[in-house]
Structure formats: C-alpha cells, structure tokens
MIMI-997253 format. One record per residue (C-alpha): x, y, z; residue in three letters. Coordinates in nm, 4 decimals. Example, Ala and Ser with C-alpha at 12.3 -4.5 7.8 and 13.67 -1.06 7.14 Angstrom:
2
+----------+----------+----------+------+
!        x !        y !        z ! code !
+----------+----------+----------+------+
!   1.2300 !  -0.4500 !   0.7800 !  ALA !
!   1.3670 !  -0.1060 !   0.7140 !  SER !
+----------+----------+----------+------+
***
This chain:
259
+----------+----------+----------+------+
!        x !        y !        z ! code !
+----------+----------+----------+------+
!   1.6754 !   2.4529 !   0.7557 !  MET !
!   1.3314 !   2.6022 !   0.6947 !  ASP !
!   1.3231 !   2.4427 !   0.3495 !  PHE !
!   1.4069 !   2.0984 !   0.4934 !  ILE !
!   1.1458 !   2.1362 !   0.7657 !  THR !
!   0.8805 !   2.2424 !   0.5139 !  ALA !
!   0.9692 !   1.9527 !   0.2826 !  THR !
!   0.9478 !   1.6963 !   0.5626 !  LEU !
!   0.6194 !   1.8434 !   0.6790 !  GLU !
!   0.4811 !   1.8143 !   0.3277 !  LYS !
!   0.6025 !   1.4554 !   0.2874 !  MET !
!   0.4739 !   1.3474 !   0.6277 !  LEU !
!   0.1528 !   1.5465 !   0.6166 !  GLY !
!  -0.1840 !   1.3759 !   0.6731 !  PRO !
!  -0.2447 !   1.3200 !   0.2986 !  GLY !
!   0.0932 !   1.1725 !   0.1947 !  PRO !
!   0.1255 !   0.9877 !   0.5249 !  PHE !
!  -0.2074 !   0.8088 !   0.4795 !  LEU !
!  -0.1336 !   0.7376 !   0.1142 !  GLU !
!   0.1984 !   0.5798 !   0.2084 !  PHE !
!   0.0265 !   0.3687 !   0.4750 !  LEU !
!  -0.2403 !   0.2676 !   0.2235 !  ALA !
!   0.0139 !   0.1255 !  -0.0215 !  HIS !
!   0.2078 !  -0.0515 !   0.2543 !  VAL !
!  -0.1153 !  -0.2041 !   0.3827 !  GLY !
!  -0.2212 !  -0.3002 !   0.0302 !  THR !
!   0.1030 !  -0.4859 !  -0.0339 !  PHE !
!   0.0976 !  -0.6570 !   0.3070 !  ALA !
!  -0.2665 !  -0.7602 !   0.2705 !  GLY !
!  -0.2100 !  -0.8903 !  -0.0800 !  ALA !
!   0.0898 !  -1.0919 !   0.0416 !  ILE !
!  -0.1230 !  -1.2602 !   0.3099 !  SER !
!  -0.3931 !  -1.3445 !   0.0564 !  GLY !
!  -0.1637 !  -1.4619 !  -0.2221 !  VAL !
!   0.0353 !  -1.6738 !   0.0204 !  ARG !
!  -0.2782 !  -1.8666 !   0.1186 !  LEU !
!  -0.3772 !  -1.8948 !  -0.2473 !  ALA !
!  -0.0383 !  -2.0464 !  -0.3285 !  SER !
!  -0.0860 !  -2.2987 !  -0.0475 !  ALA !
!  -0.4116 !  -2.3999 !  -0.2180 !  LYS !
!  -0.2239 !  -2.4310 !  -0.5517 !  HIS !
!  -0.4117 !  -2.1520 !  -0.7289 !  PHE !
!  -0.2833 !  -2.0303 !  -1.0632 !  ASP !
!  -0.1429 !  -1.6779 !  -1.1056 !  TRP !
!  -0.4762 !  -1.5230 !  -1.1978 !  PHE !
!  -0.6570 !  -1.6958 !  -0.9130 !  GLY !
!  -0.3857 !  -1.5857 !  -0.6711 !  ALA !
!  -0.4193 !  -1.2275 !  -0.7957 !  TYR !
!  -0.7953 !  -1.2374 !  -0.7391 !  VAL !
!  -0.7455 !  -1.3656 !  -0.3841 !  ILE !
!  -0.4872 !  -1.0947 !  -0.3187 !  GLY !
!  -0.7233 !  -0.8359 !  -0.4653 !  PHE !
!  -1.0240 !  -0.9257 !  -0.2505 !  VAL !
!  -0.8051 !  -0.9598 !   0.0584 !  THR !
!  -0.6449 !  -0.6205 !   0.0385 !  THR !
!  -0.9168 !  -0.4157 !  -0.1345 !  LEU !
!  -1.2391 !  -0.5844 !  -0.0207 !  GLY !
!  -1.2687 !  -0.4012 !   0.3103 !  GLY !
!  -1.1992 !  -0.0597 !   0.1607 !  GLY !
!  -1.4505 !  -0.1277 !  -0.1167 !  THR !
!  -1.7237 !  -0.2064 !   0.1369 !  LEU !
!  -1.6318 !   0.1056 !   0.3342 !  ARG !
!  -1.6560 !   0.3317 !   0.0313 !  ASP !
!  -1.9877 !   0.1789 !  -0.0769 !  ILE !
!  -2.1346 !   0.2345 !   0.2695 !  LEU !
!  -2.0074 !   0.5929 !   0.2609 !  MET !
!  -2.1655 !   0.6338 !  -0.0854 !  GLN !
!  -1.8350 !   0.6911 !  -0.2579 !  LYS !
!  -1.6638 !   0.5400 !  -0.5579 !  SER !
!  -1.4277 !   0.2568 !  -0.4485 !  PRO !
!  -1.0805 !   0.3993 !  -0.4025 !  PHE !
!  -0.9072 !   0.1545 !  -0.6357 !  TRP !
!  -1.1266 !   0.2719 !  -0.9237 !  MET !
!  -0.9702 !   0.6170 !  -0.8947 !  GLU !
!  -0.6077 !   0.5084 !  -0.8585 !  ASP !
!  -0.4792 !   0.2011 !  -1.0495 !  PRO !
!  -0.1627 !   0.2001 !  -0.8382 !  ALA !
!  -0.3389 !  -0.0282 !  -0.5892 !  TYR !
!  -0.3921 !  -0.2882 !  -0.8626 !  LEU !
!  -0.0230 !  -0.2700 !  -0.9503 !  VAL !
!   0.0725 !  -0.3075 !  -0.5836 !  THR !
!  -0.1421 !  -0.6201 !  -0.5614 !  THR !
!   0.0293 !  -0.7672 !  -0.8688 !  PHE !
!   0.3686 !  -0.6987 !  -0.7108 !  LEU !
!   0.2601 !  -0.9174 !  -0.4205 !  ALA !
!   0.1965 !  -1.2037 !  -0.6653 !  VAL !
!   0.5452 !  -1.1538 !  -0.8091 !  ILE !
!   0.6961 !  -1.1486 !  -0.4581 !  ALA !
!   0.5290 !  -1.4773 !  -0.3662 !  ILE !
!   0.6394 !  -1.6350 !  -0.6962 !  ALA !
!   1.0007 !  -1.5327 !  -0.6389 !  LEU !
!   1.0465 !  -1.5647 !  -0.2636 !  PHE !
!   0.7531 !  -1.7732 !  -0.1411 !  GLY !
!   0.9500 !  -2.0897 !  -0.0777 !  ARG !
!   1.2220 !  -1.9100 !   0.1177 !  ARG !
!   1.0427 !  -1.7090 !   0.3820 !  PHE !
!   0.6846 !  -1.6160 !   0.2968 !  ILE !
!   0.5646 !  -1.9734 !   0.3455 !  SER !
!   0.6410 !  -1.9482 !   0.7165 !  GLU !
!   0.3406 !  -1.8960 !   0.9440 !  ARG !
!   0.5125 !  -1.6184 !   1.1414 !  VAL !
!   0.5747 !  -1.4255 !   0.8193 !  THR !
!   0.2090 !  -1.4587 !   0.7207 !  TRP !
!   0.1118 !  -1.3294 !   1.0666 !  PHE !
!   0.3387 !  -1.0264 !   1.0238 !  ILE !
!   0.2002 !  -0.9305 !   0.6826 !  PHE !
!  -0.1615 !  -0.9967 !   0.7805 !  ASP !
!  -0.1356 !  -0.7986 !   1.1049 !  THR !
!   0.0392 !  -0.5062 !   0.9344 !  ILE !
!  -0.2418 !  -0.4986 !   0.6799 !  ALA !
!  -0.5344 !  -0.5018 !   0.9243 !  ILE !
!  -0.3715 !  -0.2469 !   1.1577 !  SER !
!  -0.3042 !  -0.0028 !   0.8734 !  ILE !
!  -0.6492 !  -0.0524 !   0.7218 !  PHE !
!  -0.8017 !   0.0097 !   1.0641 !  MET !
!  -0.6372 !   0.3516 !   1.0783 !  VAL !
!  -0.7263 !   0.4340 !   0.7183 !  ILE !
!  -1.0909 !   0.3404 !   0.7744 !  GLY !
!  -1.1150 !   0.5685 !   1.0775 !  MET !
!  -0.9375 !   0.8541 !   0.9023 !  GLU !
!  -1.1803 !   0.8288 !   0.6078 !  LYS !
!  -1.4757 !   0.8765 !   0.8414 !  VAL !
!  -1.3076 !   1.1640 !   1.0250 !  ILE !
!  -1.2280 !   1.3359 !   0.6957 !  GLU !
!  -1.5853 !   1.2897 !   0.5733 !  ALA !
!  -1.7155 !   1.4472 !   0.8943 !  GLU !
!  -1.4765 !   1.7388 !   0.8524 !  ARG !
!  -1.5846 !   1.8038 !   0.4942 !  VAL !
!  -1.9534 !   1.7805 !   0.5867 !  ALA !
!  -1.9090 !   2.0192 !   0.8785 !  THR !
!  -1.7198 !   2.2787 !   0.6758 !  ILE !
!  -1.9670 !   2.2484 !   0.3867 !  SER !
!  -2.2479 !   2.3239 !   0.6304 !  ALA !
!  -2.0685 !   2.6453 !   0.7294 !  GLY !
!  -1.9919 !   2.5299 !   1.0829 !  ALA !
!  -1.6601 !   2.5298 !   1.2632 !  GLU !
!  -1.4833 !   2.1954 !   1.2755 !  TYR !
!  -1.3745 !   2.1431 !   1.6341 !  THR !
!  -1.2134 !   1.8611 !   1.8285 !  LEU !
!  -1.5498 !   1.7847 !   1.9862 !  GLY !
!  -1.7063 !   1.7221 !   1.6464 !  ILE !
!  -1.4073 !   1.5094 !   1.5503 !  GLN !
!  -1.4446 !   1.2955 !   1.8617 !  LEU !
!  -1.8229 !   1.2670 !   1.8274 !  ALA !
!  -1.7893 !   1.0264 !   1.5345 !  CYS !
!  -1.5708 !   0.7836 !   1.7295 !  TRP !
!  -1.8168 !   0.4943 !   1.7147 !  TRP !
!  -1.8777 !   0.5286 !   1.3412 !  LYS !
!  -1.5058 !   0.5579 !   1.2778 !  ALA !
!  -1.4203 !   0.2460 !   1.4796 !  ILE !
!  -1.6928 !   0.0357 !   1.3152 !  ILE !
!  -1.5898 !   0.1516 !   0.9692 !  MET !
!  -1.2259 !   0.0912 !   1.0555 !  GLY !
!  -1.2957 !  -0.2665 !   1.1649 !  VAL !
!  -1.4928 !  -0.3330 !   0.8457 !  LEU !
!  -1.2075 !  -0.1932 !   0.6386 !  THR !
!  -0.9571 !  -0.4076 !   0.8264 !  ALA !
!  -1.1271 !  -0.7473 !   0.8371 !  VAL !
!  -1.3847 !  -0.7730 !   0.5582 !  PHE !
!  -1.1209 !  -0.8440 !   0.2945 !  GLY !
!  -0.9965 !  -1.1336 !   0.5067 !  GLY !
!  -1.3530 !  -1.2661 !   0.5311 !  VAL !
!  -1.3841 !  -1.2654 !   0.1522 !  LEU !
!  -1.0415 !  -1.4294 !   0.1229 !  ARG !
!  -1.1304 !  -1.7150 !   0.3565 !  ASP !
!  -1.4654 !  -1.7726 !   0.1853 !  ILE !
!  -1.2991 !  -1.7854 !  -0.1568 !  CYS !
!  -1.0425 !  -2.0423 !  -0.0408 !  ILE !
!  -1.3093 !  -2.2470 !   0.1393 !  ASN !
!  -1.1979 !  -2.1731 !   0.4957 !  GLU !
!  -1.3917 !  -2.0569 !   0.8013 !  VAL !
!  -1.3285 !  -1.6795 !   0.8195 !  PRO !
!  -1.0672 !  -1.5945 !   1.0806 !  LEU !
!  -1.2976 !  -1.3337 !   1.2352 !  ILE !
!  -1.5406 !  -1.6102 !   1.3366 !  PHE !
!  -1.2792 !  -1.8236 !   1.5069 !  ARG !
!  -1.1551 !  -1.8086 !   1.8635 !  LYS !
!  -0.8443 !  -1.6096 !   1.7710 !  GLU !
!  -0.8417 !  -1.2390 !   1.8630 !  ILE !
!  -0.8648 !  -1.0543 !   1.5309 !  TYR !
!  -1.1327 !  -0.7877 !   1.4889 !  ALA !
!  -1.1303 !  -0.7273 !   1.8645 !  LEU !
!  -0.7658 !  -0.6200 !   1.8458 !  ALA !
!  -0.8597 !  -0.3643 !   1.5784 !  CYS !
!  -1.1439 !  -0.2283 !   1.7909 !  ALA !
!  -0.9144 !  -0.1895 !   2.0932 !  ILE !
!  -0.6612 !  -0.0087 !   1.8759 !  GLY !
!  -0.9377 !   0.2230 !   1.7571 !  GLY !
!  -1.0351 !   0.3082 !   2.1140 !  VAL !
!  -0.6720 !   0.3856 !   2.1947 !  ILE !
!  -0.6578 !   0.6122 !   1.8876 !  TYR !
!  -0.9510 !   0.8262 !   2.0031 !  PHE !
!  -0.8350 !   0.8372 !   2.3647 !  VAL !
!  -0.5019 !   0.9813 !   2.2500 !  LEU !
!  -0.6803 !   1.2166 !   2.0101 !  LEU !
!  -0.8950 !   1.3452 !   2.2956 !  ALA !
!  -0.5763 !   1.4144 !   2.4912 !  CYS !
!  -0.4535 !   1.6452 !   2.2152 !  GLY !
!  -0.2008 !   1.4054 !   2.0610 !  VAL !
!  -0.1150 !   1.4582 !   1.6938 !  ASP !
!  -0.3215 !   1.2425 !   1.4564 !  ALA !
!  -0.0114 !   1.0833 !   1.3025 !  ARG !
!   0.1144 !   0.9801 !   1.6458 !  VAL !
!  -0.2317 !   0.8388 !   1.7201 !  CYS !
!  -0.2160 !   0.6395 !   1.3965 !  SER !
!   0.1261 !   0.4903 !   1.4686 !  VAL !
!   0.0222 !   0.4075 !   1.8261 !  THR !
!  -0.2964 !   0.2395 !   1.7033 !  CYS !
!  -0.1023 !   0.0292 !   1.4527 !  ILE !
!   0.1512 !  -0.0694 !   1.7184 !  THR !
!  -0.1199 !  -0.1574 !   1.9705 !  ALA !
!  -0.3018 !  -0.3863 !   1.7254 !  ILE !
!   0.0230 !  -0.5600 !   1.6352 !  PHE !
!   0.1185 !  -0.6130 !   2.0016 !  VAL !
!  -0.2280 !  -0.7383 !   2.0983 !  ILE !
!  -0.2300 !  -0.9898 !   1.8122 !  ARG !
!   0.1229 !  -1.1069 !   1.8946 !  ALA !
!   0.0461 !  -1.1555 !   2.2644 !  LEU !
!  -0.2803 !  -1.3345 !   2.1847 !  ALA !
!  -0.1025 !  -1.5842 !   1.9596 !  ILE !
!   0.1973 !  -1.6314 !   2.1897 !  LYS !
!  -0.0119 !  -1.6944 !   2.5017 !  TYR !
!  -0.3025 !  -1.8567 !   2.3129 !  ARG !
!  -0.5532 !  -1.5950 !   2.4199 !  LEU !
!  -0.8891 !  -1.5850 !   2.2485 !  GLY !
!  -1.2539 !  -1.4941 !   2.2713 !  VAL !
!  -1.4605 !  -1.7602 !   2.4547 !  PRO !
!  -1.6433 !  -1.9996 !   2.2242 !  VAL !
!  -2.0226 !  -1.9820 !   2.2465 !  LEU !
!  -2.1725 !  -2.3289 !   2.2969 !  ILE !
!  -2.5435 !  -2.3705 !   2.3656 !  GLY !
!  -2.7108 !  -2.6671 !   2.5333 !  ARG !
!  -2.9177 !  -2.7462 !   2.2273 !  ARG !
!  -2.6039 !  -2.7617 !   2.0159 !  THR !
!  -2.4557 !  -3.0208 !   2.2528 !  ILE !
!  -2.7629 !  -3.2466 !   2.2336 !  HIS !
!  -2.8201 !  -3.2116 !   1.8600 !  LEU !
!  -2.6063 !  -3.5152 !   1.7589 !  PRO !
!  -2.7909 !  -3.7341 !   2.0125 !  HIS !
!  -3.1302 !  -3.6143 !   1.8890 !  ILE !
!  -3.0270 !  -3.6742 !   1.5293 !  HIS !
!  -2.9108 !  -4.0250 !   1.6168 !  HIS !
!  -3.2324 !  -4.0899 !   1.8107 !  HIS !
!  -3.4474 !  -3.9896 !   1.5141 !  HIS !
!  -3.2322 !  -4.1989 !   1.2853 !  LYS !
!  -3.2816 !  -4.5053 !   1.5072 !  VAL !
!  -3.6557 !  -4.4411 !   1.5261 !  GLN !
!  -3.6838 !  -4.4043 !   1.1510 !  ASN !
!  -3.4860 !  -4.7246 !   1.1043 !  GLY !
!  -3.7082 !  -4.9122 !   1.3463 !  ALA !
!  -4.0194 !  -4.7760 !   1.1816 !  HIS !
!  -3.8971 !  -4.8835 !   0.8377 !  LYS !
!  -3.8026 !  -5.2246 !   0.9750 !  HIS !
!  -4.1548 !  -5.2614 !   1.1130 !  GLY !
!  -4.3026 !  -5.1838 !   0.7753 !  GLU !
!  -4.0749 !  -5.4416 !   0.6129 !  ASP !
!  -4.1921 !  -5.7013 !   0.8636 !  SER !
!  -4.5529 !  -5.6309 !   0.7755 !  LYS !
!  -4.4765 !  -5.6809 !   0.4091 !  LEU !
+----------+----------+----------+------+
***
C-alpha cells in the first residue's frame, strides 16, 4: 500500500502533473489552430505552422519575458505533439473536429491549461529566487506575486491565439466582444483565493481550469460579452469623410468649370 501511495504521489506530483497538463494543452491548442488552418485550405506545412504558433506562441512570449530559453527548444516532444494534431485533423477533421462546439472545447481546454502553467512558472521562479537568496519561502511570498502570475498566465493562454488569428487574417478573438482573456483572469483570481485558503496547488489548478471552461461555456450559451467601446468621433467619421469627399468633388468641379 505504501508503495502504491508513493508511486501515485510521484506520478501526480507538481512536476509530472504540470508536464502532463502541458502536453494536453499543447495538443488541444494545436487542434484549434490546425482546424482553422484547414478551414482556410492551408497545406500541411502551413497548418503545422498555425498549430505551432497557436499552442507555443504564448509560452514562448512568457519565457522571453522571464529571460529564459523557450520551453520547446529544450524538449522536442512539444513539436511532435503539434504534428500529431495535424495528423488528427487530416484523419478525423471531417467527422467531428469541423464542428464549432468541438473547436470551442479544444480551444478552451488549451487556454485554461496554459493559464495555470503560466502562473505556476512565475510561482516556481519566485520560489527559486527566494531560496537562492537564502530566505525562507513562505505562503505569503507565494501569494505576493499573484498579479505577475495572473498577467503572465493570461499572456501564456491567449497570445498564441492572437498570433493564430493574425496569420489567418482574422481579427484576434481577444479583441472581440466574446469573453476570452477575462475568463482566464477570473480563473487566476480563483486560483490564488483557494491557495490563500490553504488548498493544495493541484486542486487550485483543476478548479481554475474548470472555472475558465464554465465561464466560457456560459458566456457563449447566454451570449455574454464585454461591452463594445464606441466613441462619438467614431460614429461621425463616415459622415465627415463623406462631407470632405463632396467638398473635394465640388471644388474640382469648380476648377473644371473655370477651365
């Protein structure tokens, strides 16, 4: 019994647990990117590139900001996982991955997992820095980096999707009315609230992932979204443009009459 308990603890420890989540999120993110690439009729290489930037773009930006080598440069398994997504779309795309609800599931799984991974990377960096400085790493120090962790988590979660949408000539989803990055931020707040209450980090991670998924699902089902910002000048711009166009036309007509 002790052997089984020790084995499970080792398999589900913070390191293996996050690594497992990372590969699940990589595959899900790549699926969402490759699926959109297939809808745009990209070739296999183009689809792989879209899947790559979708699933690894956010983590790459995170590591660069944290002055680290991008994670996929240290472990080629992420590149293989992305290629498996291309194979999955090629084999099963017409059957079920072409459905919008399936794309939502894969995309939401990806951003929720990447949100947790981004926060955990910041927390781990704070822990290493604290121990290296010879200080004691306490819960207070862990909670003090909450704002950095949430921001870095959101960047990890959504930046790949921004690159994906730019590459396929679409307005990035984060800039639309749909609740996207906001759901990740709310999940991050829930994570740190539970952590402050003494809840295990793995439970906090699963709860954060679940919360993001539920928020996104409810937002889509009930058509909830962030209010669109519309300024007065933006409303009158077409009229002003038309007015100038009419004036210019009249001015040119006057010159023609003089000739």
